[in-house]
C-alpha positions in Angstrom: 0.0 0.0 0.0 1.2 3.5 -0.7 0.0 7.0 0.2 0.1 10.2 -1.7 1.1 13.2 0.3 -0.6 16.4 -0.7 1.2 19.5 0.3 -0.6 22.8 1.0 2.7 24.7 1.2 4.0 25.0 -2.4 7.6 24.7 -3.2 8.1 27.5 -5.7 11.8 26.7 -6.4 11.8 23.0 -7.2 15.1 21.7 -8.3 15.6 19.6 -11.4 15.3 15.9 -10.6 13.0 16.3 -7.6 9.7 14.6 -7.6 6.8 16.9 -8.7 4.6 18.5 -6.0 1.1 17.1 -6.2 -2.0 19.0 -5.1 -5.6 18.0 -4.5 -8.3 20.0 -6.3 -9.0 22.3 -3.3 -5.3 23.2 -2.8 -4.8 23.6 -6.6 -7.8 25.9 -6.8 -6.4 27.9 -3.9 -3.0 28.1 -5.7 -4.7 29.5 -8.8 -7.0 31.8 -6.8 -10.2 30.3 -8.2 -13.0 28.1 -6.9 -12.9 24.3 -7.2 -15.8 24.5 -9.5 -13.9 26.7 -12.0 -10.9 24.3 -11.7 -13.1 21.3 -12.6 -14.3 23.3 -15.7 -10.7 24.0 -16.7 -9.8 20.4 -16.3 -12.9 19.2 -18.2 -12.1 21.6 -21.1 -8.5 20.4 -21.2 -6.9 23.7 -20.2 -5.3 22.3 -17.0 -4.0 18.7 -16.9 -5.1 16.5 -14.0 -4.6 12.9 -13.1 -7.2 10.6 -11.7 -5.6 8.4 -9.1 -8.4 6.2 -7.9 -11.3 8.3 -6.9 -9.4 11.5 -6.5 -7.8 14.0 -8.9 -4.3 15.3 -8.4 -2.6 18.2 -10.2 1.1 19.0 -10.5 2.2 22.5 -9.3 4.5 22.8 -12.4 1.4 22.2 -14.7 -0.5 24.9 -12.8 2.3 27.4 -13.1 2.5 26.7 -16.9 -1.2 27.3 -17.2 -0.8 30.6 -15.3 1.9 31.6 -17.9 -0.5 31.0 -20.7 -3.3 33.2 -19.3 -1.1 36.1 -18.4 -2.6 39.5 -19.5 -0.6 41.4 -22.0 -0.4 45.1 -21.1 -2.4 47.3 -23.5 -5.0 44.6 -24.3 -7.7 45.7 -21.8 -8.9 48.8 -23.6 -12.3 47.2 -24.3 -13.0 47.0 -20.6 -13.0 50.8 -20.0 -14.2 53.8 -21.9 -11.5 55.7 -23.8 -11.8 59.2 -22.2 -9.2 60.8 -24.5 -11.8 61.4 -27.2 -14.6 62.8 -24.9 -15.6 66.3 -25.7 -15.5 68.5 -22.7 -18.7 70.5 -22.2 -18.2 73.8 -20.4 -21.2 74.4 -18.0 -23.1 77.6 -18.7 -22.0 80.6 -16.6 
């Protein structure tokens, strides 16, 4: 019999050759800053790799970090979220 140890503390500086750090879905969702339900959706859509070990799902921290790199926001791409005020005409109130 063997046991899988799930670590809540994430080793951000894993060395080459070390065993991967495995997380359960709750800890993985917390690592990403999302709800477990959103994590399951990402797994189901193939955006985040997960491994079914018996009746539980496990995720590797390295895979989660790679996913985070793919969804990073590029500066200058959020203009559609706010109104461009540089073209507003300023109306002077009557005196």
